[in-house]
Structure formats: C-alpha cells, structure tokens
C-alpha angles and dihedrals in degrees: 000000000000137000142219108202141179121211128192125208115236086205100064108348095253116152128231122197122206148152132219148153093232112043097180094051092046093052090050091052091051091052095045091056094249092131114074095207095055108029096096092058101052132179105056127189122208104239104170142357142176128202122229133181093236138025090237091062091047091051090048089056090045092056092044092057093043090057091058091075087190123119089194090058091048092048089050089053092047091050089062087071135251116304 
C-alpha cells in the first residue's frame, strides 16, 4: 500500500505534496525536521491523502497535483475529505 498526501503548514498555510509507503512515519519525519524541504515550516497537518496499490501510482498522482499550480484546485480536492 502507498499514499499520496497533502500537508499544510500551521505556520503560514503553505501546502506540501508527497508520496510514501508509511504515512504515519512520514508525517512524523516532517514534524521532527527530518525533511530538509519542510523543516522551516513546522508544524505540519495532514490535510488529505489517497491510497494506491503501488508507490509508483502514488507518485504519479503527486506529480499530477503538483502540475495543477492552483491553490483553488487543491482546496477543492481537500474539501472532498481525507482519504
């Protein structure tokens, strides 16, 4: 099982998009400052995720959402609910 996820920084509301096979561990890494790209905006909240059979499929979805470059579209996705 793999996940595509969206985090939101409590510090300034910015989003971070990622994919992983262990969602709980990855969120903890983000919030402990283990990820260089996100450490300066701690703490992070999990706002949305989707499950996929493979990490390759989750990464494909991550790249798709990153290409949107639209906060409005991302907020619409999040409003559909977690999972």
